[in-house]
C-alpha positions in Angstrom: 0.0 10.9 20.4 0.9 14.4 19.4 1.4 15.0 15.7 5.0 15.1 14.6 6.8 16.9 11.9 6.8 14.9 8.7 8.7 15.0 5.4 7.1 14.0 2.1 8.9 11.2 0.3 7.1 10.7 -3.0 6.1 7.0 -3.3 8.5 6.1 -0.5 11.5 6.3 -2.9 14.5 8.6 -2.4 18.1 8.6 -3.4 21.0 8.1 -1.0 21.9 11.7 -1.5 18.4 12.8 -0.5 18.4 10.6 2.6 21.8 11.9 3.7 20.6 15.5 3.2 17.6 14.7 5.5 19.9 13.2 8.1 22.1 16.3 8.1 19.0 18.5 8.5 17.8 16.4 11.4 21.3 16.5 13.1 21.4 20.3 12.8 18.1 20.4 14.7 19.6 18.3 17.6 18.1 15.0 16.6 20.1 11.7 16.6 17.3 9.5 15.0 14.5 9.7 12.5 11.4 7.4 12.1 9.3 6.1 9.2 5.6 6.5 8.8 3.0 4.0 7.5 2.6 6.1 4.4 6.3 5.7 3.5 7.1 9.2 4.8 9.8 10.3 7.2 8.9 11.5 10.7 11.0 13.5 13.2 10.3 11.7 16.5 11.0 14.8 18.7 9.8 18.4 18.4 12.0 20.5 16.2 12.4 24.2 15.2 10.2 24.4 12.1 11.5 27.7 10.9 15.1 26.4 11.1 14.0 23.3 9.3 12.5 25.4 6.5 16.0 26.7 5.7 16.6 23.3 4.2 14.9 24.3 1.0 15.0 20.8 -0.7 12.6 19.3 1.9 8.9 19.2 1.6 7.8 19.7 5.2 4.5 19.0 6.8 4.4 20.8 10.2 2.2 19.7 13.1 -1.3 21.1 12.7 -0.5 22.3 9.2 -3.2 22.1 6.5 -3.0 18.5 5.5 -0.5 17.5 2.8 -0.5 13.7 2.0 2.4 11.4 1.0 1.9 9.1 -2.0 2.3 5.4 -1.3 3.7 3.1 -4.0 4.8 -0.5 -4.3 8.1 0.5 -6.0 9.7 -1.1 -2.9 8.4 -4.5 -4.0 9.4 -4.4 -7.7 12.2 -6.7 -8.8 12.2 -8.6 -5.4 8.6 -9.9 -5.0 5.9 -11.1 -7.4 4.9 -8.4 -9.8 2.9 -7.5 -12.9 5.3 -8.0 -15.9 5.0 -4.5 -17.4 5.3 -2.7 -14.1 9.1 -2.2 -13.8 11.0 -0.1 -11.4 11.7 2.5 -14.1 7.9 2.6 -14.9 7.2 3.4 -11.3 9.7 6.2 -11.3 8.3 7.8 -14.4 4.8 7.7 -13.0 5.8 9.1 -9.6 7.6 11.9 -11.3 4.3 13.1 -12.8 2.9 14.1 -9.3 4.5 17.5 -8.7 1.6 19.2 -6.8 1.0 18.9 -3.1 -1.5 16.1 -2.6 -4.6 16.8 -0.6 -5.8 13.2 -0.9 -4.0 10.0 0.0 -2.9 8.3 -3.2 -1.7 4.7 -3.6 0.0 3.4 -6.8 0.4 -0.3 -6.4 0.8 -3.7 -8.0 -1.9 -6.3 -7.0 0.6 -9.1 -7.2 2.6 -8.0 -4.2 1.7 -8.1 -0.5 4.2 -5.7 1.1 2.3 -2.5 0.3 -1.5 -2.2 1.0 -3.7 -1.6 -2.1 -6.8 0.2 -0.7 -5.6 2.5 2.1 -5.7 5.7 0.0 -8.5 7.9 -1.0 -7.4 7.4 -4.6 -6.0 3.9 -5.3 -4.4 3.2 -8.7 -3.9 -0.6 -9.1 -2.1 -2.1 -12.1 -4.2 -4.0 -14.6 -3.0 -6.7 -17.0 -3.2 -4.2 -19.8 0.2 -2.5 -20.2 0.1 1.1 -18.8 -3.5 0.9 -17.7 -4.7 1.0 -14.1 -7.8 0.3 -12.2 -8.9 3.2 -10.0 -10.6 2.6 -6.6 -12.0 5.6 -4.8 -12.9 6.2 -1.2 -13.1 9.9 -0.5 -12.7 11.1 3.1 -16.5 11.1 3.8 -17.3 7.9 2.0 -17.8 4.6 3.8 -16.9 2.2 1.0 -14.3 1.9 -1.7 -15.7 1.8 -5.2 -14.3 1.1 -8.6 -14.0 3.9 -11.2 -15.8 2.7 -14.4 -12.7 3.0 -16.7 -9.1 2.0 -16.8 -6.7 5.0 -16.5 -3.7 5.5 -18.7 -0.3 5.7 -16.9 0.4 9.2 -18.1 -3.0 10.4 -17.0 -2.8 9.4 -13.3 -1.8 12.8 -12.0 -4.3 14.7 -14.2 -7.1 12.4 -12.9 -6.1 12.7 -9.3 -5.8 16.5 -9.5 -9.2 16.7 -11.2 -10.8 14.8 -8.4 -9.1 17.1 -5.8 -10.5 20.1 -7.6 -14.1 18.8 -7.4 -14.0 18.0 -3.6 -15.8 21.2 -2.8 -18.7 19.9 -4.8 -18.9 16.9 -2.4 -19.5 14.2 -5.1 -21.6 11.4 -3.6 -20.9 8.6 -6.0 -18.3 7.4 -8.5 -20.6 8.1 -11.5 -20.7 11.8 -10.7 -16.9 11.8 -10.4 -16.6 10.1 -13.7 -18.8 12.7 -15.4 -17.0 15.6 -13.8 -13.5 14.2 -14.6 -14.5 13.6 -18.2 -15.8 17.1 -18.5 -12.7 18.6 -16.9 -9.8 16.8 -18.8 -9.0 14.8 -21.9 -7.9 11.3 -21.0 -6.9 8.2 -22.8 -9.1 5.8 -20.8 -9.7 2.2 -21.7 -12.9 0.3 -20.9 -13.0 -2.2 -18.0 -13.3 -5.6 -19.6 -12.8 -7.8 -16.5 -13.0 -7.3 -12.7 -9.8 -6.7 -10.7 -8.3 -10.0 -9.4 -6.2 -9.7 -6.3 -4.4 -13.0 -5.7 -3.8 -14.0 -2.1 -0.1 -14.1 -1.1 1.2 -14.6 2.5 3.0 -11.6 3.9 6.7 -11.8 2.9 9.8 -11.9 5.1 11.5 -8.7 4.1 14.6 -8.4 6.3 18.2 -9.3 5.8 20.5 -9.9 2.8 18.6 -11.7 -0.1 19.8 -12.6 -3.6 17.7 -11.9 -6.7 19.5 -12.7 -10.0 22.9 -11.1 -10.1 22.2 -8.6 -7.2 21.3 -8.6 -3.5 18.7 -6.6 -1.7 18.8 -5.7 2.0 15.9 -5.1 4.3 16.5 -3.3 7.6 14.1 -3.0 10.6 14.4 -1.4 14.0 12.0 -2.4 16.8 11.5 1.1 18.1 11.4 2.8 14.7 14.2 5.2 15.6 16.9 4.9 13.0 20.3 6.2 14.0 21.5 9.1 11.8 25.2 8.2 12.0 24.4 4.8 10.6 22.1 6.1 7.9 24.6 8.7 6.7 27.4 6.0 6.5 25.0 3.7 4.7 24.2 6.4 2.1 27.9 6.8 1.4 28.2 3.1 0.9 25.3 3.1 -1.5 26.9 5.9 -3.5 30.2 3.9 -3.6 28.3 0.8 -4.9 26.3 3.0 -7.4 23.0 2.2 -5.8 20.5 4.8 -6.9 17.4 4.4 -4.7 16.4 3.5 -1.1 12.8 2.5 -0.5 10.7 3.0 2.6 8.1 0.3 3.5 4.7 0.9 5.3 6.1 -1.3 8.1 8.5 1.3 9.5 11.5 -0.3 7.7 13.4 0.2 4.5 14.9 -1.8 1.7 18.1 -1.2 -0.4 18.0 -2.9 -3.8 20.8 -3.5 -6.3 23.7 -4.4 -4.1 26.4 -5.9 -6.4 27.4 -9.5 -5.8 31.0 -8.6 -5.1 29.9 -6.1 -2.5 28.1 -8.6 -0.3 31.0 -9.1 2.2 31.6 -5.3 2.3 27.9 -4.8 3.4 28.0 -7.6 5.9 31.1 -6.1 7.5 29.5 -2.7 7.5 26.4 -4.0 9.3 28.6 -5.9 11.8 30.6 -2.7 12.5 27.4 -0.9 13.6 26.0 -3.9 15.4 22.9 -4.2 13.1 20.7 -7.2 13.7 19.2 -8.5 10.4 17.7 -11.7 11.8 14.5 -10.6 13.5 11.8 -13.3 13.9 8.8 -13.1 11.5 6.8 -12.6 14.7 8.4 -9.1 14.9 8.2 -8.0 11.3 4.5 -8.3 10.6 3.2 -5.6 13.0 1.9 -2.1 12.2 2.1 0.3 15.2 1.4 4.0 15.6 4.5 6.1 15.3 6.2 7.1 18.6 3.7 5.3 20.8 5.4 3.7 23.8 2.3 1.9 25.0 1.7 0.3 21.6 5.3 -0.8 21.5 5.2 -2.3 24.9 1.9 -4.1 24.1 3.5 -5.5 20.9 6.6 -6.8 22.9 4.2 -8.4 25.4 2.3 -10.2 22.7 5.3 -11.2 20.6 7.0 -12.6 23.8 3.9 -14.8 24.4 3.9 -16.0 20.8 7.6 -16.9 21.1 7.2 -18.7 24.4 4.4 -20.8 22.9 6.3 -21.4 19.7 3.5 -20.1 17.5 3.8 -19.5 13.8 2.2 -16.4 12.3 3.7 -16.8 8.8 1.5 -14.9 6.3 -0.4 -13.0 9.0 -0.1 -9.3 9.9 -1.1 -7.5 13.1 -2.1 -3.9 13.7 -2.4 -2.0 17.0 -4.8 1.0 16.9 -7.2 2.9 19.2 -10.7 4.3 19.3 -9.5 7.7 18.0 -7.7 6.4 14.9 -9.2 7.4 11.5 -6.7 5.4 9.5 -7.9 2.5 7.3 -6.9 -0.9 8.6 -4.4 -2.9 6.4 -3.5 -5.9 8.5 -5.0 -9.4 8.8 -5.7 -8.9 12.5 -6.4 -5.6 14.4 -6.1 -5.1 18.1 -8.1 -2.0 19.0 -7.7 -0.2 22.3 -11.0 1.1 23.8 -11.5 4.5 25.3 -11.4 4.4 29.1 -14.6 5.4 30.9 -14.3 8.3 33.3 -12.5 7.2 36.5 -14.7 6.6 39.5 -13.2 8.0 42.7 -9.9 6.2 43.3 -10.6 3.2 41.2 -7.9 2.2 38.6 -9.6 1.3 35.3 -7.6 -1.1 33.2 -7.4 -0.9 29.4 -9.7 -3.1 27.4 -9.4 -4.2 23.8 -11.4 -5.4 20.8 -10.1 -8.0 18.3 -11.0 -7.8 14.6 -9.8 -9.9 11.7 -10.1 -9.3 7.9 -12.4 -11.6 5.9 -10.4 -14.6 4.9 -7.5 -12.9 6.8 -6.9 -10.9 3.7 -6.8 -7.1 4.3 -7.4 -6.5 0.6 -11.0 -7.5 1.1 -11.4 -4.3 3.2 -14.0 -6.2 5.3 -13.4 -6.7 9.0 -15.1 -9.1 11.4 -15.4 -8.4 15.1 -14.0 -11.4 17.0 -14.3 -10.3 20.6 -14.9 -7.0 22.4 -13.8 -5.5 25.7 -11.2 -8.1 26.7 -8.4 -7.6 29.1 -4.7 -7.4 28.0 -3.9 -10.8 29.6 -6.6 -12.5 27.4 -5.1 -11.2 24.2 -2.3 -13.7 23.6 -4.6 -16.7 23.9 -7.2 -15.1 21.6 -4.6 -14.1 19.0 -3.3 -17.7 19.0 -6.9 -18.9 18.4 -7.1 -16.6 15.4 -3.8 -17.8 14.2 -5.0 -21.4 14.3 -8.2 -20.4 12.5 -6.1 -18.7 9.8 -4.1 -21.9 9.1 -7.2 -24.1 9.2 -8.9 -22.1 6.5 -5.7 -21.3 4.5 -6.3 -22.5 1.0 -10.0 -23.3 1.6 -11.2 -20.2 -0.2 -9.1 -21.0 -3.2 -10.3 -24.6 -3.2 -13.9 -23.4 -3.2 -13.1 -21.0 -6.1 -11.4 -23.8 -8.0 -14.5 -26.0 -7.5 -16.7 -23.2 -8.8 -14.4 -22.8 -11.8 -14.6 -26.5 -12.5 -18.4 -26.3 -12.5 -18.3 -23.3 -14.8 -16.0 -25.0 -17.3 -18.9 -25.7 -19.5 -20.3 -22.2 -19.2 -19.4 -20.0 -22.2 -19.2 -16.2 -22.1 -19.6 -14.3 -25.3 -17.3 -11.3 -25.9 -16.2 -9.4 -29.0 -12.5 -8.7 -29.7 -10.9 -6.1 -31.9 -8.8 -7.9 -34.5 -6.2 -5.0 -34.6 -5.3 -4.5 -30.9 -7.2 -7.4 -29.2 -9.2 -5.0 -27.0 -12.3 -6.8 -25.7 -15.9 -5.5 -25.7 -17.8 -7.3 -22.9 -21.5 -6.7 -23.0 -21.6 -7.1 -19.2 -19.5 -4.0 -18.7 -20.4 -1.9 -21.8 -18.0 0.8 -22.7 -18.2 3.8 -20.3 -15.5 5.6 -22.4 -18.1 6.0 -25.2 -21.2 6.3 -23.0 -22.2 2.7 -23.7 -24.1 1.4 -20.6 -23.5 -2.0 -19.0 -25.5 -4.9 -20.4 -25.6 -3.3 -23.9 -25.5 -6.0 -26.6 -22.9 -5.8 -29.3 -25.6 -5.9 -32.0 -27.3 -2.9 -30.6 -24.1 -0.8 -30.7 -24.3 2.0 -33.2 -22.5 1.4 -36.5 -20.3 4.4 -35.6 -18.9 2.5 -32.6 -15.1 2.4 -32.6 -12.5 0.4 -30.6 -11.9 2.4 -27.4 -8.1 1.9 -27.8 -7.2 1.9 -31.5 -10.4 3.5 -32.9 -10.9 0.5 -35.3 -14.5 0.4 -36.6 -17.2 -1.9 -35.2 -16.7 -4.3 -38.2 -13.2 -5.0 -36.9 -14.6 -6.9 -33.9 -15.1 -10.6 -34.1 -17.0 -12.8 -31.7 -15.1 -14.9 -29.2 -16.2 -17.4 -26.7 -14.5 -17.4 -23.3 -14.6 -20.5 -21.1 -15.5 -19.6 -17.5 
């Protein structure tokens, strides 16, 4: 598909006023709909006059074939409505997103590992919340790298933009590994890093149902989804006015070509239901519809999805917790669904023969896309074979659902008598784990506490080595 004009929406979050301004700009260019992208940006589904669009000076525009500017993805959309890390509030997201004022050359994700709506590892730079308040794991996969690797320190919330910009500035040096990046970043900027004391744990959650009016506490949130990813401008402008009337400050775009409005007052529920009814908005799509990721403005992909979903529906198949993606041989995007249907390149036509499309089927290890590992299930199959094969994979998913966690639980039970020795700062409770060392002070992994220099200090509060006491963790 030809590249479309895109608008940057930092972290997928914008105010009703900003969305209304975008709708008015689109209308002035002759459009009657807009679309959403998988990186929570806004896409104009038809060609537009770029120079006329530039007269709307509040918009950050990425024109077709322009030098690449990336949109930052965040899981702000999940906060307050899905499982979350306790310290990572909606306000905290907004403060962090506000730091990033430069045009991004790399894809950046800022996410919570306890939610499932927004993928964790689809960026070049992936900041993932840790259990330590205001500290983030950093996983890096630069454009030429084949694997995602962990940065050897936790990054402080107010250093995220500085670290990302420092990495951008070293791209011309083509760093080949994360150790080189760490050294170059440490030389370039002052940061308030914290040592990694435990590996990132990403719990498995089934993919959530995110459409319709849902109550959380004393508020409602509303998820809206259009099958064709073409959102009517007249409806969106009226919705923005209703948001302003209800004092709703933010609208959030999801990576699934949909959006969520949070903070609807209890007393406004009927008003919103009447509003949706007036515009004939359907908010009761089947889960079979909501868990698909398609390329933007691709009619063939949309038709294939309809064909597959119809087959699922006719066979009364459950796909709860699974996600599906449609892609093709030319796509360079990272997969972020449980199952991927990949369209093959057609061979050159021979004479008058019609060559039908063929597909490959891949699925994520344990059907969890956060593993970033994909297994080839079948190759070069015809379209008519896909429904049956996808139903087989769905059955396999439900058969093994929970098995991995049971295996882990068994291992944990075996390890209950295994003790791990760590040292904890009495002042701030920071842990020194000999396995990880302390990269923030050039202490290599597997360095025993006794062999640390007497000048060693806590990486967080700078308490002396004598302030650490031995602890035994049960594993």
